[in-house]
N, C-alpha and C positions, 0 to 999 in steps of 0.2 A: 295541469301544472306539475303534479307529482310524477306523472308518467314521463314527461319531458325531462325532468330532473334525473330520474332513474336512467333514462337513455343516455344522458350526458355522462353520468357517473360510470355507466357500463362502458361507454366509449373510452373514457379516461383510463379505466382499469385495464381494458383490453390492449390499448396502445402502450400502457406502462409495462404490461406483462411481455409483450413482443419486444419492446426496447430493452427490457431487463435481460432477456435471453442473450443479447449480443454483448452484454457487459460481464458475462459469467466468468471469463478468464481473469479479469481484473479483480472481481469480487473474491475469487479463490486466492489470488495473490495477497489481497488485503487481509484476509483471514489468516494466511500463513505468516505474514510479516508481524502482525500485532502481538501474538503471545510472547515474543522475545522481549518485549518492553516490560513485562511483569516478572521476568525471571530474576531471582535474587531477592524479591520482596517477601515479607512475612506473609503466611497464608491469610492472616486476618486483614491484610491490606489489598489483596489481589483483586477482589470484586470491586472494592472502592475505586481502585485505579482504573479498572476496565470501565466502570461507570463514568468516571471523569473523562476518559478518552472518548467514550461514546457520545457524551454531551458535546465535547469538542468537535467530533465528527458532524453532529447535527448543526452546530454553529457554522462549520465550514460549508456545509451544503446549502443551508437555508439563508444564511446571512451574507456569505461571500460568493460561493460558486454560482448558484442559480441566478441571483440578480445580475451578476457580472456577465455570465454566459448569455443571458437573454439580451442585455444591453449591447454587448459586443457583437453578437450575431446579427443584431438589427442595425447597428450604426458603424461598427468597425470590425467586420469578420476577419480581415487580414491580420489582426493582432493575435488571434487565438493560436495559430501555429507557433508563433514565437514564444508565447507563454508556455505552451506544451514542450517546446525544446528546452526552455529553462527548467521546467519541472522535471522532465526526463533526465536532464543532466544532473540535477540534484539527487535523484534516485540512484543514478549510476555512481555518484560520489559516495553515497551512504553504503551501497552494496560493496564497492571496491574497498572502502575503509574497513568493513567487516572482514573481507578476504585478507587484507594485510594483517589484521589482528590474528587470524589463524596462523600466520607465519611469523608471529612474534613481534610485530610492530605495534607498540603501545601508544595510544593516543591520549591526550590530556583528559583527565577525569576530574570532575568537580568534587567538592566536599560531600561526604556521605550524610545520611540522615534525612530530615524533612526536605532539604533542598534537592537531594537526589531524586526523590519521588516527583517533585515538581518538574525536574529536568526530564525524567522519563515520560511524564504526561505530555510535556511540551514537545519533546522529540517525536512521540507517537502521533500527536495531533498535527504536527508539521508534515510528517510523512503521509498521514491520512489526507491532508489537503491536496497533495499531488495525486494520490490514487483516486480520491473522490472526484477530483477535477476530470480525470480521464473517464471515470464511470459516467459522470453526468454529461460530458461532452459527447461520448459515444451514444448515450441515450438520446440526447438532443438531436444528433445527426440521424438517428433511426426513426424519429417521429415524422409524421407527414408534415411537409412545409405549409400545407393549407389548413393545418389543424386549428390555427387561431392562437392568439397570445394566451388567453385564459385557459384554454384546453391544454396547451403546451405546458403552462405553469402547473396546472393540476396534475398532469402526468409526471412531471419532474419531481413534484412534492411526494407523490406516491412512491416513485422509484427511490428517491433519497431516503425516505422513512423506512421503506421495506428493506433496502440494502443495509442500512445501519443496524436495524433489528437483527437481520440475518447474520451479518458479520460478527457483531459484538455479542450476540446471543451464543453463537458458536464458540467464540473466544472465551466467554465466561464459563461455558460448560467444559471446555478443554482445560482451562487452568485449575478447575476444581475437581477434575477426575481423580487426582491423588487423594483428595479428601473423601471422595466416594469410596475409593479403595480402602482407606483406613477405617471407614465406617463398616464396610463389609467384613473386615478382619475381626471385628468384635461380635460378629454373628455367631450364634451357637452351632449352626450347621458347619461341619468341617469343609465341605465342598465350597461353600460361600466364602469361608475364610481364606481358602487357597486362591480363589478367584481374586479376592481383595489384595492378597499378598502379591500376586502376579501383576496386578494393575500398578501397585505402588512401585514394584521393582522395575517395571517397564518405563515409567514416566521419565527418568533422566534421559534414556535413549530416545524416547518420543520427542522430548523438547529439543534434544540435539538435532534430530532430523528436521524438526519444524524450523529451527534456526537456520539450517542449511537451505531448506526450501524457501524460507523467507528472503534470504540473501540472494539466491538465484532468481527469485521472483522480482526483487527490486532491479537486478541487472537486466532481466528479460524485459520487464515492462518499461524501464527507463530507456534501454537501448532501442526498443521498438518505437517508443514515442519519438525519440530523437531522429531515427532513420525515416519514419513516415513523414514527420513534419519538416525535416530538412528538404525532402523531395517536393513538398508543397511550397517551399520558399525559394531557396537559392542553390541547393546542391543535390543532384540526383544520384551521385556515385554510389553511396552505400545501398540505397533502395534498388538501383539497377542490378547491383551484384546479388542482393537478396532475391530479386525476382528471377535472375538467371539460375541460381541454385535451386529454388523451390520449383521452377519450371522443369528443371532437369530430373527431379525426383517425383514429378507429378504422377507418373504412371504407377508408382509404388503405392498410391492411395493417400487419402487426406491425413491420416495419422502421421505418416512419414513426412509429408509436406509441413504439417504443424511442428513436428520435432525439428526439422531443418530450420524453419523460420525462428523457432524459439532459441535453438542453439546459436544461430548466427546473431540474433538480437542480443543474447546474453554475452557473447564474446565481444561484440561491438561495445556493449554497455560496460563490460569490465575494462576494456582498453581505454574508453573515454573516462571512466571513473578513476582509473589509475593515474591518468594524466592530471585530472583535477586534484586528486589526493597529493600528487607530487608538488603541484603548484601551491596548494594550501600549506603543506609541510614546509616548503621553502620560504614562503612568506612569513609563517609563524616563527621559524628559526631566525630569519632576518630581523623580525620585530623584536624578538627576545635578545638578540645580540646587540641591538642598538639601544636597549633599555639600560639606564645607568645601574650599576651594581649597588646593592644596599651596603652601607658602611655602618657598622655597629660600633658605637663609641663605648669603651669599657667604663664601668662605673667605679 
């Protein structure tokens, strides 16, 4: 009995490890996107916010994504590409919105304070829902179809838990590196203090780079999601163009192919995201214009 159980556990872990390898790109994107959500918070709140986002990510995976993915793959697999198109479009919108902010376009910001923190967590969990959906669907597609429902569920649970710990553990370490630097600056050894000072001085630039990487990652992942799933539904145009370009540079090696795929997906994602941003801004302005103006009666 125990030998059989161990064999099952070993099969689940082996399958989960193989499937996880194919999700590495999205996991890196997830880890790059998340730190920007804790920027501007007080150091005392950073780990608390990361913990709340991690709990939201676990909720996304175990309560929403895994049950829904298993049900849809069993009874309505044709729905999954359309859901991924919607999710990818939202990522493109978020990425394009951040790009427009770099060029001075300011979007509506809610009140500061406790509400701000809730909004940050909600936004991070909402983005995580889309990234986690791609992670889990890639993992599901990588598992053996004859694995069985319970073995598949076990492998997805292991992948979901492992990826959450990996991503948010890395994020927690990243956002607290400056505190580590400050601690090193108090060390009696001069060399250690210098190292701490360099870490603290470097962190603003590091977070700026991470913010850029996170934005590009949203555009890349979102664009790739839309291109791939459009091809599986009703429009092959973008995918065929992507295939022609990657095939043309195939002789240059897999790294160049990956870079070409990533660049084209990001450009497509930016173009799609800018269209959505424009539509949202137009609707928002139209809505504000149609709202009655406040009339203040003098006392």
